C-alpha positions as CSV (number, residue, x, y, z in Angstrom):
1,M,150.0,102.4,123.4
2,S,148.5,102.3,126.9
3,L,144.7,102.0,127.4
4,E,144.6,105.6,128.7
5,D,146.4,106.9,125.7
6,K,144.1,105.0,123.4
7,L,141.0,106.4,125.2
8,I,142.3,109.9,125.1
9,S,142.8,109.6,121.3
10,W,139.2,108.4,121.0
11,T,137.6,111.5,122.7
12,G,137.7,113.8,119.7
13,P,135.1,114.3,117.0
14,S,135.6,113.6,113.3
15,S,138.6,115.1,111.7
16,Q,138.5,118.6,110.2
17,T,138.4,117.1,106.7
18,E,135.6,114.8,107.6
19,Q,133.6,117.6,109.1
20,E,134.1,119.7,106.0
21,K,132.7,116.8,104.0
22,Q,129.7,116.5,106.3
23,D,129.0,120.3,106.1
24,R,129.2,120.1,102.3
25,T,126.8,117.2,102.2
26,E,124.2,119.0,104.3
27,R,124.6,122.2,102.2
28,M,124.1,120.3,98.9
29,I,121.0,118.6,100.2
30,R,119.6,122.0,101.2
31,Q,120.4,123.2,97.7
32,A,118.5,120.3,96.1
33,I,115.4,121.2,98.1
34,E,115.6,124.9,97.5
35,N,116.0,124.4,93.8
36,H,113.0,122.0,93.4
37,E,110.1,124.1,92.1
38,P,107.2,122.1,93.6
39,F,108.6,122.9,97.1
40,E,108.0,126.6,96.5
41,N,104.4,126.0,97.6
42,C,105.3,124.0,100.6
43,S,106.7,125.3,104.0
44,L,109.7,123.2,104.8
45,K,112.1,123.1,107.7
46,V,115.4,121.4,106.7
47,Y,117.8,120.5,109.5
48,A,120.5,118.1,110.5
49,K,119.8,115.7,113.3
50,G,121.4,112.7,115.0
51,S,125.1,112.3,116.0
52,Y,126.3,114.8,113.3
53,A,124.1,117.6,114.7
54,N,124.8,116.5,118.3
55,N,128.6,116.5,117.7
56,T,128.9,112.9,119.0
57,N,129.8,111.3,115.6
58,V,133.1,109.6,114.9
59,R,134.8,108.9,111.6
60,S,133.4,105.4,111.1
61,D,129.9,106.7,111.7
62,S,130.3,110.0,109.9
63,D,127.2,110.0,107.7
64,V,124.8,112.9,107.9
65,D,121.1,112.7,108.9
66,V,118.9,115.4,107.5
67,A,115.2,115.9,108.2
68,V,113.0,117.6,105.6
69,Q,110.0,118.5,107.7
70,C,106.7,119.8,106.2
71,T,105.2,122.4,108.5
72,D,102.0,122.9,106.5
73,V,100.6,119.8,108.2
74,T,100.5,119.0,111.9
75,Y,99.8,115.5,113.1
76,W,98.9,115.2,116.8
77,E,98.1,112.8,119.6
78,E,96.9,113.5,123.1
79,A,97.7,112.2,126.5
80,K,94.0,111.5,127.2
81,P,90.8,112.2,125.3
82,G,89.8,115.9,125.2
83,T,93.4,117.2,125.8
84,H,93.7,118.4,122.2
85,P,92.2,121.9,121.7
86,T,89.1,122.1,119.5
87,T,90.3,122.7,115.9
88,T,88.7,123.6,112.6
89,S,88.5,121.3,109.6
90,P,91.3,118.8,109.0
91,Y,94.1,119.6,106.5
92,A,92.9,119.1,102.9
93,G,96.0,120.2,101.0
94,I,98.2,118.2,98.6
95,W,101.1,117.5,101.0
96,T,100.4,113.9,102.0
97,P,103.2,111.6,103.1
98,A,103.3,110.0,99.7
99,K,103.4,113.4,97.9
100,L,106.2,114.7,100.2
101,R,108.2,111.5,99.7
102,S,107.7,111.5,95.9
103,E,108.8,115.2,95.5
104,L,111.8,114.8,97.8
105,G,113.0,111.8,95.8
106,I,112.7,113.7,92.6
107,A,114.7,116.7,94.1
108,L,117.5,114.5,95.4
109,R,117.8,112.5,92.1
110,K,118.1,115.7,90.2
111,K,120.9,116.9,92.4
112,F,122.7,113.6,92.9
113,P,122.0,111.5,89.7
114,G,122.7,107.8,90.1
115,Q,123.6,108.3,93.8
116,V,120.2,108.1,95.5
117,D,119.0,104.8,97.0
118,S,115.3,104.8,97.8
119,T,114.9,101.1,98.7
120,G,114.9,101.7,102.4
121,S,111.7,101.8,104.4
122,T,112.1,105.3,105.8
123,A,115.0,107.4,104.5
124,F,116.5,108.2,101.1
125,R,120.2,107.2,101.1
126,V,122.5,109.7,99.2
127,N,125.7,107.8,98.6
128,S,129.0,109.5,99.3
129,G,131.4,111.0,96.8
130,S,135.0,112.2,96.9
131,A,133.9,115.5,98.6
132,R,131.0,114.4,100.7
133,V,129.8,111.6,103.1
134,D,126.8,109.3,103.0
135,A,123.6,110.9,104.0
136,D,120.1,109.7,105.1
137,V,117.4,112.2,104.2
138,V,114.1,111.7,105.9
139,P,110.7,113.3,104.9
140,C,108.6,114.1,107.9
141,F,105.8,116.4,109.3
142,D,105.2,118.6,112.3
143,Y,103.9,116.7,115.3
144,K,102.5,117.7,118.6
145,Y,101.8,115.5,121.7
146,Y,99.3,117.3,123.9
147,L,99.9,116.9,127.6
148,S,97.1,119.4,128.3
149,R,95.2,122.0,126.3
150,E,97.9,124.6,126.9
151,N,100.9,122.4,126.8
152,Y,102.3,120.1,124.1
153,R,105.5,118.4,123.2
154,P,106.7,119.3,119.7
155,G,108.3,116.6,117.5
156,S,108.4,115.2,114.0
157,K,106.3,112.4,112.5
158,V,107.9,110.1,109.9
159,F,105.9,107.9,107.7
160,K,107.4,104.7,106.4
161,K,106.6,103.5,102.9
162,D,104.3,100.8,104.3
163,G,102.2,103.4,106.1
164,R,103.6,102.8,109.6
165,S,104.9,105.9,111.4
166,I,107.5,106.9,113.9
167,V,107.6,110.0,116.2
168,N,111.0,111.6,116.9
169,Y,112.1,114.5,119.1
170,P,115.3,115.8,117.6
171,A,115.2,119.3,119.2
172,Q,114.8,117.7,122.6
173,Q,117.7,115.3,121.9
174,L,119.9,118.2,121.0
175,T,119.0,120.2,124.1
176,E,119.3,117.3,126.5
177,G,122.6,116.2,125.1
178,R,124.0,119.8,125.5
179,T,122.6,119.9,129.1
180,K,124.2,116.6,130.0
181,N,127.5,117.7,128.5
182,G,127.4,120.9,130.5
183,N,126.6,119.1,133.7
184,T,129.6,116.8,133.2
185,S,132.2,119.5,132.3
186,S,132.0,118.4,128.6
187,F,133.0,114.8,129.4
188,Y,129.7,113.3,128.3
189,K,130.2,113.7,124.6
190,Q,133.8,112.7,124.8
191,A,132.7,109.5,126.6
192,V,130.1,108.8,123.9
193,R,132.8,109.1,121.2
194,I,135.0,106.7,123.2
195,L,132.3,104.1,123.4
196,K,131.3,104.5,119.8
197,R,134.9,104.0,118.7
198,T,135.1,101.0,121.1
199,E,132.0,99.5,119.3
200,N,133.6,100.1,115.9
201,A,136.9,98.5,117.0
202,M,135.0,95.4,118.4
203,V,133.2,95.0,115.1
204,L,136.4,95.2,113.2
205,A,138.0,92.6,115.5
206,N,134.9,90.3,115.2
207,S,134.6,90.4,119.0
208,H,131.0,91.7,119.0
209,R,128.1,92.3,116.6
210,E,127.4,95.8,115.3
211,V,125.4,98.0,117.6
212,P,123.5,101.2,116.5
213,S,125.5,104.3,117.4
214,F,122.3,105.9,118.8
215,F,121.9,103.0,121.2
216,V,125.4,103.5,122.4
217,E,124.7,107.2,122.9
218,C,121.5,106.4,124.9
219,L,123.3,103.9,127.1
220,T,125.9,106.5,128.0
221,Y,123.3,109.2,128.5
222,N,121.6,107.2,131.2
223,C,124.7,106.9,133.4
224,P,124.8,109.3,136.4
225,D,126.7,112.6,135.9
226,S,129.1,111.8,138.7
227,L,130.5,108.8,136.8
228,F,131.9,111.1,134.1
229,M,134.2,112.8,136.6
230,G,136.8,110.1,137.1
231,N,140.5,111.0,137.5
232,T,141.4,109.2,134.2
233,W,139.5,108.1,131.1
234,S,140.3,104.5,132.1
235,D,138.5,105.0,135.4
236,T,135.5,106.8,133.8
237,I,134.8,104.3,131.1
238,R,135.2,101.5,133.6
239,S,132.6,103.1,135.8
240,L,130.2,103.7,132.9
241,L,130.4,100.1,131.7
242,L,130.0,98.7,135.2
243,H,126.9,100.9,135.7
244,M,125.3,99.7,132.5
245,W,126.0,96.1,133.3
246,E,124.7,96.3,136.9
247,T,121.6,98.5,136.2
248,L,120.4,96.5,133.2
249,Q,120.3,93.1,135.0
250,G,117.0,91.3,134.3
251,N,114.8,91.6,131.3
252,D,111.8,93.3,132.9
253,E,111.5,97.1,133.1
254,P,111.3,98.8,136.5
255,T,107.8,99.2,137.9
256,V,108.6,102.8,138.9
257,S,108.6,104.9,135.7
258,A,111.3,107.3,137.0
259,N,113.7,104.4,137.2
260,R,113.3,103.4,133.5
261,W,116.0,104.4,131.1
262,V,115.2,106.9,128.4
263,E,116.3,108.0,125.0
264,V,118.5,111.2,125.0
265,S,115.4,113.3,124.2
266,R,113.9,112.2,127.5
267,C,110.6,111.9,125.6
268,K,110.6,108.1,125.0
269,Y,111.6,105.1,127.0
270,L,114.8,103.4,125.8
271,F,113.3,99.9,126.2
272,H,109.9,98.8,125.1
273,K,108.2,96.2,122.9
274,D,108.6,98.2,119.7
275,Q,112.2,99.0,120.2
276,A,115.0,97.4,118.0
277,W,117.1,96.6,121.1
278,S,116.6,95.2,124.6
279,R,118.1,95.4,128.1
280,A,120.0,92.2,127.2
281,D,121.6,94.0,124.2
282,G,122.7,96.8,126.6
283,R,124.3,94.2,129.0
284,D,126.0,92.4,126.1
285,F,127.5,95.6,124.8
286,A,128.8,96.6,128.3
287,K,130.3,93.2,128.9
288,A,131.9,93.0,125.4
289,A,133.4,96.5,125.8
290,W,134.7,95.7,129.3
291,N,136.5,92.6,128.0
292,Y,137.8,94.3,124.8
293,L,139.3,97.1,126.8
294,G,140.9,94.6,129.2
295,Y,139.2,95.5,132.5
296,S,139.2,93.0,135.3
C-alpha cells in the first residue's frame, strides 16, 4: 500500500459498529444518572466531550468522555479584582465536590456493577463490555471567568480527589473545532484522525512513546488553515509536520502572546508550567511521525 493510500484510509472516524457502542455507552451513563434518586434534587447537565463529541476519535482511542456538571453551584474567577459582579451570599447547599463525586460513584456502580474503577485522581472509569466502550465520567461544576462585569467565559470546574482543580472549556473546544473544520473544507478533522492513527501505529511499532490524543489534536489545530489544502494527503501531512517542527523550535514561549500556541478551545495556552507536555514533546512527535511515514 502506498503512503497516500494509507493516509486516505486513516481519514475516517471510528467504524459504524464502534460508533454504535460509543452511543450506547453514553446513553447508559445518562440512564445511571437519571435513575439515581439523590440527583432528583440536583440540577445536572450531562454531556459528551473530548474527541468522541468532536468527531476526531479513532478506533484505538474510542473511549467516551462524559461530563456530569452540577449547575446548582457556580465557581468563578476574575481577570482583575472587582471584575466579578456583586453577589449575594455564597452557596450553602449540599452539593460540594465530595458530595457530587460520592453520589456519582454510587449511581455508576449501581448501573455497572464490578465495572467502575474509582482509583483515578479525576474521573470514574467505566470499563468496556461486549456492547460498549470504555468511558471516563467526570464530575464537575459550572464555572465563569469574568473578563468584565458584563462579559464572562463559561466553562466547567473539575475537582480532583486531592482538592486540586482544573478548568475546562468543552463548549468552546467543540465550536472552535467545527470552525476550523469549516475553514479547511473539512480537512482539519480528517488530518487529526490521520495523525492520531500515526501516533497509534508508532506506539505499536515501538518507534515512539505514547502521546495524548488531545495533544495531537491541539498540535494539528495550531497549523495554519492553508496547510490543510494540499493536493494530496501526503503533501498535507508533510506540511503540517514540518510546520510543527519548525515553529516549536526552542523551549521558551514567544514573548508576543498572539504567537503562542493554544488549546483547541482557544481559552488556554497549549504550553505552560502546569501542562503535562512541552514544546520539546511537540517537536519529538513531529520528527517521529515524519520518520515513521518516510518523508525526506
